[in-house]
C-alpha atoms as one frame of an Amber mdcrd trajectory, in Angstrom:
protein
  93.373  64.026  97.678  91.288  67.115  96.624  90.173  69.675  99.138  86.543
  70.611  99.686  86.184  73.687  97.343  82.411  73.958  97.698  82.671  77.359
  99.292  85.259  79.312  97.445  84.564  82.401  99.597  85.811  80.795 102.727
  89.403  81.290 103.730  91.588  78.254 103.979  92.574  78.245 107.805  96.010
  78.796 108.876  98.059  78.362 112.190 101.204  79.823 113.122 104.493  78.716
 114.564 107.256  80.654 116.231 110.739  78.864 115.788 114.457  79.706 116.227
 116.309  80.332 113.046 119.915  81.346 113.187 119.270  83.680 116.144 115.979
  85.106 115.074 112.431  84.192 116.145 110.838  83.400 112.941 107.193  83.414
 112.239 105.922  80.452 110.039 102.324  80.465 108.523 101.159  76.974 107.845
  98.182  75.652 106.024  96.784  72.082 105.467  97.677  68.881 107.456 101.148
  67.592 108.598 100.890  64.414 106.476 100.116  66.281 103.153 102.943  66.876
 100.509 104.695  70.109 101.528 105.342  73.308  99.458 107.348  76.195 100.693
 105.935  79.415  99.791 108.632  82.324 100.053 107.305  85.986  99.894 109.053
  89.174  98.334 110.369  92.409  99.678 107.820  94.553 101.432 105.409  91.539
 101.785 104.480  88.913 104.224 103.542  85.448 104.056  99.702  86.053 104.594
  99.402  87.445 101.055  99.717  83.871  99.644  96.320  83.294 101.244  94.665
  83.897  98.073  96.724  81.127  96.149  96.191  78.870  98.961  92.425  79.117
  98.836  92.618  78.434  95.064  94.673  75.117  95.324  92.393  71.965  94.660
  94.529  69.447  96.368  95.644  68.932  99.870  99.078  70.544 100.639 100.866
  71.341 103.611 102.026  75.020 102.841 104.845  76.155 104.784 105.291  80.051
 104.418 107.866  82.073 106.559 107.917  85.591 107.190 111.568  86.488 106.334
 113.419  88.173 109.134 112.282  91.602 109.735 109.052  91.178 107.894 105.509
  90.322 109.209 105.724  88.694 112.788 109.356  87.515 112.601 112.008  89.219
 114.695 113.921  92.208 113.457 117.701  92.515 113.383 119.041  94.171 116.316
 119.253  97.760 114.781 121.501  96.702 111.931 121.117  96.319 108.264 119.920
  93.255 106.408 122.095  91.529 103.788 120.738  89.386 101.218 123.092  86.543
 101.942 121.177  86.086 105.181 118.162  85.029 103.568 119.997  82.123 101.925
 121.341  80.989 105.223 117.891  81.264 106.713 116.264  79.368 103.691 118.878
  76.548 104.440 117.865  76.507 108.028 114.121  76.446 107.288 114.340  73.554
 105.021 116.675  71.651 107.451 113.811  72.125 109.964 110.852  71.364 107.932
 112.047  69.173 105.354 115.381  67.497 106.526 115.196  64.285 104.523 113.200
  65.287 101.329 114.294  67.647  98.636 111.876  70.546  98.748 109.197  72.057
  96.528 109.512  75.771  96.542 107.311  78.571  95.259 109.106  81.853  95.660
 107.928  85.408  94.589 110.145  88.243  93.562 112.915  88.470  96.476 111.639
  84.830  97.579 112.299  83.588  94.059 115.626  85.239  93.797 116.781  83.574
  97.188 115.402  80.274  96.303 116.852  80.243  92.830 120.292  80.953  94.025
 120.002  78.436  96.810 118.842  75.779  94.334 122.280  76.041  92.705 124.321
  76.195  96.005 122.622  73.123  97.423 121.050  71.405  94.312 120.121  68.308
  96.183 117.998  70.005  98.651 115.555  71.396  95.955 113.328  69.012  93.734
 110.890  71.466  91.969 110.940  75.351  91.958 108.421  77.740  90.904 109.997
  81.188  90.309 107.405  83.944  90.306 109.051  86.932  88.951 112.231  86.463
  90.623 114.570  86.776  87.743 116.991  89.432  89.187 117.017  92.754  87.258
 119.020  94.998  89.761 122.738  94.840  88.757 125.599  97.333  89.617 128.937
  98.262  88.098 132.016  98.426  90.046 132.085 102.298  89.434 128.860 102.388
  91.372 130.496 100.870  94.537 131.895 104.069  96.298 128.530 105.798  95.926
 126.390 102.918  97.309 128.797 102.387 100.149 128.677 106.403 100.939 124.973
 106.177 100.819 124.968 103.292 103.137 127.181 104.928 105.691 124.969 108.052
 105.543 121.909 105.800 106.242 123.846 103.981 109.261 124.628 107.402 110.666
 121.214 108.975 110.211 119.222 105.995 110.997 115.955 107.654 109.989 114.373
 104.962 107.938 110.547 104.709 108.233 107.486 103.315 106.167 104.606 105.292
 105.680 101.926 105.738 108.384  98.185 105.508 107.717  95.364 106.876 109.900
  93.408 103.427 109.645  93.389 100.332 107.710  91.012 101.453 105.259  93.312
 104.137 104.008  96.031 101.365 103.488  93.601  99.268 101.397  92.508 102.362
  99.317  96.051 103.106  98.585  96.751  99.387  97.451  93.909  99.515  95.104
  94.988 102.951  93.660  98.428 101.514  93.029  96.981  98.261  91.581  93.563
  98.482  90.050  93.383  94.722  89.642  93.277  94.318  93.409  89.697  93.615
  94.610  88.390  95.449  97.601  88.012  92.038  99.506  91.670  91.319  98.872
  92.778  94.739  99.630  90.736  94.620 102.974  92.381  91.232 103.893  95.985
  92.507 103.286  95.105  95.736 105.449  94.459  93.380 108.330  97.483  91.123
 107.915 100.475  93.134 106.703 100.254  96.192 109.003 101.275  96.698 112.701
  99.910  99.308 115.162 102.261 102.066 116.148 102.817 101.733 119.843 101.757
 105.048 121.573 101.504 106.818 118.464  98.297 105.706 116.752  98.033 104.784
 113.331  99.143 101.745 111.245 102.589 101.118 109.157 103.839  98.157 107.396
 104.640  95.178 109.603 108.324  95.298 108.724 111.765  96.856 109.824 112.071
 100.099 108.033 115.777  99.389 107.866 114.756  97.058 104.920 114.812 100.425
 103.107 118.416 101.180 103.430 120.397 100.675 100.144 122.501  97.601 100.085
 126.216  98.363  99.937 126.736  95.209  98.067 124.431  93.442  95.322 124.601
  89.821  94.425 126.318  90.190  91.248 124.550  88.504  88.172 127.436  86.516
  87.066 127.722  84.950  90.401 123.822  84.377  90.424 123.860  82.860  86.896
 126.730  80.345  88.028 124.453  79.307  90.899 121.608  78.818  88.479 123.831
  76.590  86.210 124.306  74.090  89.120 120.692  73.736  89.800 119.192  70.392
  89.144 115.723  71.361  90.084 112.727  71.149  87.667 111.941  74.787  87.375
 108.976  76.940  86.214 109.381  80.600  85.701 106.150  82.664  85.712 105.866
  86.113  84.849 102.821  88.670  84.612 101.958  90.115  81.187 101.680  93.513
  82.779 104.598  93.480  85.061 107.258  96.059  84.915 109.682  92.853  84.778
 107.927  91.590  81.753 108.043  94.987  80.063 111.700  95.488  80.795 112.612
  92.129  79.308 110.664  92.793  76.488 113.221  95.537  75.672 115.945  93.088
  76.182 114.893  89.743  75.110 118.521  88.635  74.845 119.055  89.321  78.436
 116.161  87.115  79.416 117.118  84.140  77.219 120.723  84.402  78.594 119.152
  84.103  82.288 116.825  81.208  81.336 119.424  79.436  79.539 121.313  78.850
  82.586 118.819  76.383  83.804 118.932  72.724  82.274 115.179  71.847  83.307
 113.054  74.847  82.944 109.988  75.940  81.158 108.353  79.490  81.484 104.775
  80.701  81.626 102.994  84.040  81.175  99.838  84.822  83.073  97.745  87.454
  81.302  96.300  90.358  82.869  98.648  90.384  86.015 101.182  92.746  87.362
 104.266  91.785  89.302 102.231  90.705  92.244 100.713  87.645  90.597  99.554
  86.157  93.910  97.414  89.267  94.502  96.206  89.733  90.724  95.455  86.338
  89.538  95.809  83.687  92.490  93.667  81.292  90.538  95.842  81.178  87.521
  99.044  80.832  89.625  97.491  78.027  91.637  96.591  76.107  88.774 100.065
  76.396  87.262 101.887  75.801  90.434  99.674  72.832  91.356 100.028  71.115
  87.768 103.714  71.439  88.060 103.986  70.085  91.603 101.521  67.264  90.804
 103.332  66.022  87.870 106.143  64.482  90.111 103.760  62.742  92.595 102.822
  59.196  92.226  99.179  58.666  91.315
């Protein structure tokens, strides 16, 4: 059934749930009715579930959108002063699917880090993911064994100093201005929305900063190696759509290394790719209407008429 889209300027309402996930109080943002087909939207690093609002508003059909704030981001609980390990997000996703889709293989759309997490998970537990939209989550960061001592040394320094911090803004307008300066495609309305939903107030200090644990900025002592990631991709049975932005740094880097991109996408048996023109890395900010169309067409193709 189609949504009422007569007023495109009206935000589709959401509600929040706070649920226990592996010892952390997770914030889940939900749109739509409980009996609608479900899609999990997974945000990237330095983001929150709120920024999928623009994509949700552009969807034409009724869906139940389930979008968590990853641990340490948004309104989800931080770790207890410790670092964040990538593997925890994989385990958190497994627990989230068990809670919200225990008997049905999931439809997942993941951006950047969210796409990386979901792509790996789809190969670890292929029976749990039916369809997967990977939005710029193709994994570019790799490390050689020779880099390991330096990474660990930096990590130990960060643990000892514990001085990680996100930038502080005097007001939300300053944050919105910076977003538009960094991304000229972002409209003032969307920048204003993000400034209201991805910042937290600094208690007793005044000002605002990103709603996340600054320890996310610590270097990871260990990366998820590319060969292991590719082995997971090769086990995935999910129908998969890889989406990139034409002006994204990810796309530009792969343009210099086309064989690298082909090697990665060749790991997947059921995959096609798509390019959204005029978009940077944050496609859900830049071109949410086009992203919504691609996602919706992809997910609707599996549903009965």
